[in-house]
C-alpha positions in Angstrom: 3.9 11.9 23.2 3.8 14.6 20.5 4.6 12.4 17.6 3.3 9.9 15.0 1.3 6.8 15.5 2.1 4.4 12.7 -0.5 1.8 12.2 0.6 -1.2 10.2 4.0 -0.3 11.7 5.6 -3.5 10.6 4.1 -3.6 7.1 5.5 -2.8 3.7 5.1 1.0 4.0 5.0 1.2 7.8 8.4 -0.3 8.4 10.1 2.2 6.0 8.1 5.1 7.4 9.2 4.3 11.0 12.8 4.4 9.9 12.4 7.7 8.0 10.6 9.3 10.9 13.2 8.1 13.5 15.9 9.3 11.2 14.4 12.8 11.2 14.2 12.7 15.0 10.4 12.4 15.1 9.0 10.4 18.1 7.2 7.3 16.7 4.8 4.8 18.2 4.7 1.5 16.2 1.3 0.0 16.2 1.1 -3.7 15.4 -0.7 -6.9 16.5 2.5 -8.4 17.6 4.8 -5.7 19.1 8.4 -6.5 19.4 9.6 -6.8 23.0 12.8 -5.2 21.9 11.2 -2.0 20.7 10.1 0.3 23.5 8.0 2.4 21.0 6.0 -0.6 19.9 2.4 -1.0 21.1 -0.2 -3.7 20.6 -2.9 -2.6 18.1 -5.7 -4.8 16.6 -8.5 -3.5 14.5 -10.8 -6.1 15.9 -10.0 -5.0 19.5 -11.2 -1.4 20.0 -9.7 -1.5 23.5 -6.3 -1.2 21.9 -7.2 1.9 19.9 -7.3 4.6 22.6 -4.1 3.5 24.2 -2.3 3.6 20.9 -3.7 7.1 20.1 -3.2 8.7 23.4 -0.6 11.5 23.2 0.0 11.2 19.5 -0.8 14.3 17.3 -0.3 12.6 13.9 -1.4 9.2 12.6 -0.3 7.1 9.6 -3.4 5.1 8.9 -3.3 1.7 7.1 -6.8 0.2 7.0 -7.3 -3.4 8.0 -6.0 -5.8 5.4 -8.5 -7.9 3.3 -11.4 -5.6 4.4 -13.6 -4.9 1.5 -15.5 -2.4 3.7 -13.1 -0.9 6.3 -15.3 1.9 7.5 -17.1 0.0 10.3 -13.7 -0.7 12.0 -11.9 2.4 11.1 -14.7 5.0 11.6 -14.8 4.7 15.4 -11.0 4.8 15.5 -11.0 8.1 13.5 -13.7 9.5 15.8 -11.5 8.7 18.8 -8.5 10.3 17.0 -10.5 13.5 16.5 -11.7 13.5 20.1 -8.1 13.2 21.3 -6.9 16.1 19.2 -5.1 14.3 16.4 -4.3 17.1 13.9 -3.1 15.1 11.0 -4.1 11.8 9.6 -2.4 10.4 6.5 -4.5 7.6 5.1 -3.0 5.0 2.8 -5.8 4.5 0.4 -5.8 3.0 -3.1 -6.0 4.5 -6.6 -7.4 1.2 -7.7 -11.1 1.0 -6.8 -12.8 -2.3 -6.0 -16.0 -2.8 -8.0 -19.3 -2.7 -6.0 -17.3 -1.9 -2.8 -18.0 1.7 -1.8 -16.4 1.3 1.7 -12.8 2.4 0.8 -14.2 5.5 -1.0 -16.4 6.4 1.9 -13.4 6.0 4.3 -11.3 8.3 2.1 -14.1 10.9 2.0 -14.4 10.6 5.8 -10.7 11.5 6.1 -10.7 14.3 3.6 -13.6 15.9 5.4 -11.3 16.8 8.4 -9.0 19.9 8.0 -5.4 18.8 7.8 -6.2 15.1 7.2 -4.9 13.7 3.9 -5.5 10.7 1.6 -2.7 9.0 -0.4 -4.2 7.1 -3.3 -1.4 4.7 -4.1 -1.2 2.7 -7.3 -0.3 -1.0 -7.4 2.7 -1.9 -5.3 5.9 -3.1 -7.0 6.2 -5.3 -4.0 3.3 -7.3 -5.4 5.8 -8.9 -7.7 7.6 -10.4 -4.7 6.6 -13.5 -2.6 4.5 -14.0 -0.6 2.1 -11.9 -2.7 0.2 -14.3 -5.0 1.7 -12.6 -8.1 5.2 -12.7 -6.8 4.9 -16.2 -5.5 3.7 -17.5 -8.9 6.6 -15.7 -10.6 9.1 -17.4 -8.3 7.6 -20.8 -8.5 6.5 -21.0 -12.1 8.1 -18.0 -14.0 4.6 -16.9 -14.9 2.3 -14.0 -14.4 -1.4 -14.9 -14.6 -3.8 -12.0 -15.4 -7.2 -11.1 -16.6 -6.0 -7.6 -17.4 -5.0 -8.0 -21.0 -2.6 -5.3 -22.1 -3.8 -2.7 -19.5 -1.2 -0.7 -17.7 -0.6 0.3 -14.1 1.6 3.0 -12.6 3.4 0.6 -10.3 5.0 2.3 -7.3 7.6 1.1 -4.8 6.2 1.0 -1.3 9.3 2.9 -0.1 8.2 5.9 -2.2 4.8 5.8 -0.6 6.5 5.9 2.8 8.7 8.8 1.7 5.6 10.7 0.6 3.8 10.0 3.9 6.9 11.1 5.8 7.0 14.4 4.0 3.4 15.1 5.0 3.8 13.9 8.6 6.9 16.0 9.2 5.5 19.1 7.7 1.9 19.1 9.0 1.4 22.9 8.9 3.4 23.6 5.8 2.5 24.6 2.3 0.8 21.2 1.5 -1.9 21.8 4.1 -4.6 22.7 1.7 -4.3 19.6 -0.5 -6.2 16.6 0.9 -5.7 14.0 -1.8 -2.6 12.8 -3.6 -2.4 10.2 -6.4 0.9 8.3 -5.9 2.4 6.3 -8.9 5.7 5.3 -10.2 7.3 7.2 -13.1 5.7 5.0 -15.9 2.6 2.9 -16.4 3.4 -0.7 -17.4 1.4 -3.7 -18.6 2.1 -7.2 -17.2 3.8 -7.9 -20.5 6.1 -4.9 -19.9 6.8 -6.1 -16.4 7.6 -9.6 -17.5 10.0 -8.3 -20.2 11.8 -6.2 -17.6 12.0 -9.2 -15.2 13.4 -11.4 -17.9 16.0 -8.8 -19.0 17.1 -7.8 -15.5 17.2 -11.3 -13.9 18.0 -13.5 -16.9 15.1 -15.8 -15.9 12.3 -16.0 -18.5 9.0 -14.8 -17.2 5.9 -15.3 -19.3 2.3 -13.9 -19.1 -0.7 -16.2 -19.1 -3.9 -14.4 -20.0 -7.0 -15.8 -18.4 -10.6 -14.9 -17.8 -12.1 -13.2 -14.7 -13.4 -16.4 -13.2 -10.1 -18.2 -13.6 -8.4 -15.2 -12.0 -10.7 -15.3 -9.0 -10.1 -19.1 -8.6 -6.3 -18.4 -8.6 -6.7 -15.9 -5.8 -9.0 -18.1 -3.8 -6.5 -21.0 -4.1 -4.0 -18.8 -2.1 -6.4 -18.7 0.8 -7.7 -15.3 0.1 -11.3 -14.6 1.2 -13.8 -15.2 -1.6 -15.3 -11.7 -1.6 -11.8 -10.1 -1.9 -10.7 -12.6 -4.5 -13.7 -11.9 -6.7 -13.2 -8.1 -6.3 -9.5 -8.3 -7.2 -10.2 -10.4 -10.2 -12.7 -7.8 -11.4 -10.1 -5.1 -10.8 -7.6 -7.1 -12.9 -10.1 -7.3 -15.7 -10.7 -3.6 -15.5 -7.1 -2.9 -16.4 -7.9 -3.8 -20.0 -10.2 -0.8 -20.1 -7.3 1.5 -19.2 -8.7 2.5 -15.8 -5.3 2.4 -14.1 -3.2 3.8 -16.9 -2.1 7.0 -15.2 1.0 8.5 -13.6 1.5 11.5 -11.4 4.3 13.7 -10.1 3.2 13.6 -6.5 6.2 11.6 -5.2 8.6 14.1 -6.8 6.5 17.1 -5.6 6.4 15.8 -2.0 9.9 14.3 -1.6 12.0 16.3 -4.0 13.1 13.1 -5.9 11.5 11.0 -8.6 10.0 7.6 -7.7 12.0 4.5 -8.4 11.5 2.8 -11.8 10.4 -0.8 -12.1 13.8 -1.8 -13.6 15.6 -0.3 -10.5 13.3 -2.3 -8.3 13.9 -5.5 -10.1 17.7 -5.1 -10.1 17.6 -4.5 -6.4 15.5 -7.6 -5.7 16.8 -9.9 -8.5 17.7 -12.7 -6.1 14.0 -13.0 -5.1 13.2 -14.4 -8.6 16.5 -16.1 -9.6 16.5 -18.5 -6.6 13.0 -20.1 -6.9 13.9 -23.1 -4.7 13.9 -20.7 -1.7 10.1 -20.3 -2.2 9.5 -23.9 -1.1 
């Protein structure tokens, strides 16, 4: 198959990317731990089972790479996969990385550097997902159940981006692997405007008619909140520290990369909220 292997093919960005690629006539292989029997292009893929990696890669010349979720250090699992991709002649890898750096966790940065080192391989450094405001993400779940956003980020702002815009940017790179974008190996992806949690709560309140408040807490309380959702302790602590770092303005940035790559501006947070308003106005459905 000369086409695209989409890891995380049933995830937030992968699902949309698969649709976009298929709509453009690009052959796609959907890699997931639980492939659908009704999708002939789906294949079993598990980061913890290297035996599934070669079969998924064989014949693909491009890869959309979503690192293993909840891995503070993804390189031990992803490094051998990338080595196999290189051995099999994959000419383009588009890595979904993060613009938000975990403290004391160099692994994601090392993985991004590893990808950038290969000609034609690209890193997308995505800002915080707007989908985090939806259940089952802990932020979205708390909004639905309690009408509340809990944060240690103070008034710090984030360039929240819709996952669909990330998928569109990835599709542009994966369908034009030898085009004019070839020499750029790193893109910062954000929405059109950086917003604080107070800004987000105000938009949620206005667009849905349901009051949403912000509770400001300390880093330790934030970590406990994440752990209470079942999140691994190391990741909960790291995310709480990231949240606190917002107050220092570390994530207060926007870019034009989505427009540059796709030809259209990224969705605004208000547009996102209007489209998903029922997710917050029917909190009983969260039970």
